[in-house]
C-alpha positions as CSV (number, residue, x, y, z in Angstrom):
1,M,108.3,103.6,101.5
2,R,105.0,105.3,102.6
3,R,103.7,108.6,103.4
4,R,102.7,110.1,106.7
5,Y,101.1,113.4,107.9
6,L,101.2,117.0,106.9
7,C,101.6,118.7,103.6
8,C,103.3,117.6,100.5
9,A,106.9,117.0,99.6
10,L,109.8,115.4,101.4
11,V,113.3,114.3,100.3
12,G,112.2,112.4,97.2
13,V,109.1,110.9,98.7
14,L,105.7,112.4,98.9
15,A,102.2,112.0,99.9
16,T,99.7,114.3,101.4
17,I,96.9,114.0,103.8
18,G,94.8,117.0,104.5
19,A,94.3,118.7,107.8
20,L,90.7,118.5,108.8
21,T,90.3,117.1,105.4
22,S,92.8,114.8,103.8
23,A,94.9,114.1,100.8
24,S,97.6,111.8,100.0
25,A,100.6,112.7,98.1
26,A,102.7,111.0,95.5
27,R,105.5,108.6,96.2
28,T,109.0,108.5,94.8
29,A,111.6,105.8,94.9
30,G,113.0,105.1,98.3
31,T,116.2,103.6,99.6
32,H,115.1,100.2,98.3
33,A,113.1,99.7,95.2
34,A,109.9,100.5,97.0
35,Q,108.7,104.0,97.5
36,S,108.4,106.3,100.5
37,K,105.0,107.1,101.8
38,M,104.6,110.2,103.8
39,S,101.6,111.0,105.9
40,V,101.0,114.6,105.4
41,M,98.7,116.6,107.6
42,R,98.1,120.1,106.2
43,P,96.8,123.0,108.2
44,L,93.6,124.4,106.7
45,G,94.2,126.5,103.6
46,F,97.7,125.1,103.0
47,K,98.4,124.8,99.3
48,P,100.6,121.8,98.4
49,V,103.6,122.7,96.3
50,Q,103.7,119.6,94.1
51,H,102.4,116.1,93.5
52,A,99.3,116.9,95.5
53,K,96.0,115.1,95.3
54,P,92.7,116.8,95.8
55,A,92.0,118.3,99.3
56,R,89.5,115.6,100.2
57,P,90.6,112.0,99.7
58,R,88.5,109.6,97.7
59,R,86.7,107.2,100.1
60,T,84.7,105.3,97.5
61,N,87.2,102.9,96.0
62,N,88.5,100.0,98.0
63,L,92.1,98.9,98.5
64,S,93.5,96.1,96.3
65,Y,96.7,94.0,96.6
66,R,99.7,95.2,94.7
67,G,101.6,91.9,94.6
68,G,104.1,92.3,97.4
69,V,107.9,93.0,97.4
70,G,109.8,89.8,97.4
71,G,106.6,88.0,98.3
72,I,105.9,90.3,101.3
73,G,102.8,92.5,101.2
74,V,101.6,92.6,104.8
75,E,102.9,91.8,108.3
76,T,101.5,88.4,109.2
77,T,102.8,88.5,112.8
78,P,103.5,92.2,113.3
79,K,106.1,93.4,115.8
80,V,106.9,97.0,116.3
81,Y,110.1,98.3,117.9
82,L,110.5,101.8,119.2
83,V,113.9,103.6,118.6
84,L,114.7,106.7,120.6
85,W,117.5,108.1,118.5
86,G,120.1,110.5,119.9
87,S,121.3,112.0,123.2
88,Q,118.8,114.8,122.5
89,W,116.3,112.4,124.2
90,G,117.8,113.6,127.5
91,T,114.8,115.9,127.4
92,D,111.2,114.8,126.6
93,P,109.0,117.7,127.6
94,S,105.8,116.1,126.4
95,G,106.5,112.6,127.6
96,E,106.2,111.3,124.1
97,S,108.4,108.2,124.7
98,A,106.1,107.0,127.5
99,I,103.0,107.7,125.5
100,L,104.3,105.7,122.6
101,E,105.3,102.7,124.7
102,N,101.9,102.8,126.5
103,F,100.1,102.9,123.1
104,F,102.1,100.0,121.6
105,N,101.4,97.9,124.8
106,H,97.7,98.4,124.3
107,A,97.1,98.6,120.5
108,G,97.9,95.0,119.7
109,G,94.8,92.8,119.8
110,S,92.5,95.8,119.9
111,S,89.3,96.0,117.8
112,W,90.6,99.3,116.4
113,L,93.6,97.6,114.8
114,N,91.8,94.5,113.9
115,S,90.6,95.8,110.5
116,V,94.2,95.1,109.2
117,T,93.4,91.4,109.4
118,Q,91.1,91.4,106.4
119,Y,94.1,92.1,104.2
120,C,96.5,89.4,103.1
121,Q,99.5,88.4,100.9
122,R,100.1,85.3,98.6
123,V,97.1,86.2,96.6
124,A,96.7,87.5,93.0
125,T,97.6,91.1,92.3
126,G,94.3,93.1,92.2
127,T,92.6,91.0,94.9
128,I,90.1,93.1,96.9
129,T,88.6,90.4,99.2
130,C,90.9,87.8,100.8
131,G,88.3,85.7,102.5
132,S,90.1,82.5,103.6
133,S,92.7,82.9,101.0
134,G,96.3,83.9,101.4
135,E,98.2,84.8,104.5
136,H,96.4,87.5,106.5
137,A,97.9,90.4,108.3
138,G,98.0,89.8,112.1
139,N,96.9,91.7,115.1
140,P,98.6,90.0,118.1
141,S,98.2,91.4,121.6
142,A,102.0,91.2,122.1
143,I,102.7,93.5,119.2
144,Y,105.3,95.6,121.0
145,G,108.8,94.2,120.7
146,G,110.6,96.7,122.9
147,I,112.7,99.9,122.9
148,F,116.2,100.8,121.7
149,R,117.5,103.8,123.6
150,D,120.3,104.8,121.1
151,T,121.2,107.9,123.1
152,G,124.9,107.5,123.6
153,S,125.7,110.2,121.0
154,A,123.7,113.0,119.3
155,A,121.6,112.2,116.3
156,P,122.0,114.6,113.3
157,A,120.2,117.9,114.0
158,H,117.9,117.3,111.0
159,P,118.3,113.7,109.9
160,T,118.1,112.8,106.2
161,Q,116.1,109.9,104.8
162,S,119.3,107.9,104.4
163,Q,120.4,108.6,107.9
164,L,117.0,107.6,109.2
165,A,117.2,104.4,107.2
166,G,120.7,103.7,108.6
167,E,119.3,104.1,112.2
168,A,116.6,101.6,111.4
169,V,119.3,99.1,110.2
170,R,121.2,99.7,113.5
171,A,118.0,99.0,115.4
172,A,117.6,95.7,113.6
173,A,121.1,94.7,114.6
174,N,120.3,95.8,118.2
175,F,117.3,93.5,118.3
176,E,119.2,90.7,116.6
177,N,116.9,90.7,113.6
178,T,119.8,90.0,111.2
179,T,118.1,88.0,108.5
180,S,115.5,88.8,105.8
181,G,113.1,86.3,107.5
182,S,113.4,88.0,110.9
183,N,112.6,91.4,109.3
184,A,109.7,90.2,107.1
185,T,107.0,91.1,109.5
186,V,108.5,93.8,111.8
187,Q,108.7,97.6,111.8
188,Y,111.1,100.0,113.4
189,V,109.7,103.4,114.6
190,V,112.7,105.8,114.6
191,A,111.6,108.6,116.9
192,T,113.6,111.8,117.0
193,A,113.7,114.1,120.0
194,H,112.3,117.5,120.8
195,N,113.5,120.1,118.2
196,N,115.5,117.4,116.4
197,N,113.2,116.6,113.5
198,A,113.9,115.9,109.9
199,S,113.4,118.9,107.5
200,G,109.9,119.6,106.4
201,F,108.2,118.3,109.6
202,G,105.2,120.3,110.6
203,T,105.0,122.1,107.3
204,Q,105.3,119.3,104.7
205,Y,104.5,116.2,106.7
206,C,103.9,114.8,110.2
207,A,105.5,111.4,109.8
208,W,106.1,108.8,107.0
209,H,107.0,105.2,106.6
210,S,109.4,103.6,104.2
211,S,111.7,100.7,103.7
212,T,115.4,100.2,102.9
213,S,117.5,97.3,101.7
214,S,120.3,96.0,103.9
215,T,122.4,92.9,104.6
216,Y,119.6,92.0,107.0
217,G,117.1,92.0,104.2
218,N,114.5,94.7,103.6
219,I,113.8,96.9,106.6
220,A,110.5,98.6,107.2
221,Y,110.7,101.8,109.3
222,T,108.9,105.0,110.2
223,N,110.3,108.5,110.6
224,L,108.4,109.7,113.7
225,P,109.3,113.3,114.6
226,Y,108.6,114.8,118.0
227,I,104.9,115.3,117.2
228,T,104.0,117.9,119.7
229,D,106.6,120.2,118.2
230,A,104.2,120.9,115.4
231,G,101.2,121.6,117.6
232,A,97.8,121.6,115.8
233,S,99.5,121.1,112.4
234,C,100.0,117.5,113.5
235,G,97.0,116.8,115.6
236,A,97.2,118.7,118.9
237,N,93.6,118.9,120.3
238,F,92.2,117.2,117.2
239,V,90.1,114.9,119.5
240,N,90.4,116.4,123.0
241,G,90.3,120.0,124.2
242,G,92.6,121.8,126.5
243,T,95.9,120.6,127.9
244,S,94.7,117.0,127.9
245,G,94.5,117.1,124.1
246,A,97.9,118.6,123.4
247,A,99.3,115.2,122.9
248,D,96.5,113.8,120.7
249,G,98.6,113.8,117.6
250,I,101.2,111.4,119.0
251,T,98.9,108.3,118.9
252,I,96.8,109.6,115.9
253,V,99.9,110.0,113.7
254,E,101.8,106.9,114.9
255,G,98.6,104.8,114.8
256,H,98.3,105.9,111.2
257,E,101.8,104.7,110.4
258,L,101.5,101.5,112.4
259,A,98.4,100.4,110.5
260,E,99.8,101.3,107.1
261,T,103.0,99.5,107.6
262,I,101.2,96.4,108.7
263,T,99.1,96.5,105.4
264,D,101.9,97.8,103.2
265,Q,105.1,96.4,104.7
266,F,107.4,97.4,101.9
267,P,105.7,100.2,99.9
268,N,104.1,99.9,97.5
269,G,103.7,96.2,97.5
270,G,100.8,95.9,99.9
271,W,97.2,97.3,99.9
272,L,96.5,100.6,98.2
273,D,93.5,102.1,96.4
274,G,93.5,103.4,92.8
275,S,94.9,106.8,93.9
276,G,97.8,105.2,95.8
277,E,96.3,105.8,99.2
278,E,96.7,103.2,102.1
279,N,94.2,102.2,104.7
280,A,94.9,105.1,107.0
281,D,95.4,107.7,104.3
282,K,91.8,107.3,103.2
283,C,90.5,108.1,106.7
284,A,93.0,110.7,107.9
285,W,91.8,113.9,109.7
286,I,88.1,113.2,109.7
287,S,86.6,115.5,112.3
288,S,83.0,114.5,112.4
289,G,80.5,111.9,111.2
290,Q,81.3,108.4,110.1
291,G,84.9,107.5,110.8
292,A,85.8,110.6,112.8
293,S,88.9,110.4,115.0
294,A,88.0,109.6,118.6
295,N,89.2,108.3,121.9
296,V,89.2,104.5,121.6
297,T,89.6,102.2,124.6
298,M,92.2,99.5,124.2
299,S,92.7,97.0,127.0
300,G,91.1,99.4,129.4
301,A,93.1,102.5,128.4
302,P,91.8,105.3,126.0
303,F,93.8,106.6,123.1
304,P,93.0,109.2,120.5
305,V,93.2,107.6,117.1
306,Q,91.9,108.0,113.6
307,S,89.7,105.4,111.8
308,L,91.1,102.9,109.3
309,W,89.7,101.9,105.9
310,S,87.8,98.6,105.8
311,N,87.0,97.1,102.4
312,A,84.3,95.0,104.2
313,F,82.4,97.9,105.7
314,N,78.9,98.8,104.5
315,S,78.2,95.7,102.5
316,N,81.6,95.7,101.0
317,S,81.4,99.2,99.5
318,G,84.1,100.2,102.0
319,G,84.4,102.8,104.6
320,C,86.3,104.2,107.6
321,V,85.9,102.3,110.9
322,L,87.1,102.6,114.5
323,S,86.6,98.9,115.2
324,Y,86.4,95.7,113.3
325,P,84.9,92.3,114.4
């Protein structure tokens, strides 16, 4: 399982990414043999409690392939499904569900997401440059698979990791992805409603991605809390000022998870650096200079997003980029 944004520990899975600087935290075993990765976005001055890495992530070492889980390391034909979990979605004060759907409908095929295509599977462990070898991660324009409004009953007030994993499995059944093959290149974004987030959100993390085993094969999923509940701790106004920037964190955080799940489908079998950071961890919360988060136009619509790590950038020394050929 993988890490996502904010501070440092979460139910047996950790990773930290700093707040205007970043850091990725450690992972621990997840619901399947892989590990949970949490994207942690810390407010300035926050001191991680445990398993923390330095405040500023290393950006000098490239990602390498970790061998895959059951032969799967990346999403070759990625498809992302949005799950609105719980009757609590009867209220959506920030319009997060619409923003997420709009983002997914535009992100696929974009030059921003295209950097994932340099990474691959079916190559030797330790590979840094795929070239024409292996099966490359994909960036299809039709990346969005649809929405599951599972709102007939209330979700747990503060869902646990196992409950989030269970909801991802229910989503797989809803979309009739009931074989390991049908789940080998898809991800489920389990979004919880306003004030209905898992414990630690906004103080320990902003979101995280993981995987769980099931009768439908391994399932890749993201725990996506109601991002605007955390305000600036999870990206509000990180790119845009005023009321227009209050929702910046929604696409910054989910874009982070989207790209990482594509390149590390079942953590930690995909692409990581020597410190265990994924392609978005290495570029999280950059506020100025090369790789700074920005509004990026995708199919005619602008979205605030962070940069992603490219092994191929700057004569193959690597770096954070907002677009890739």
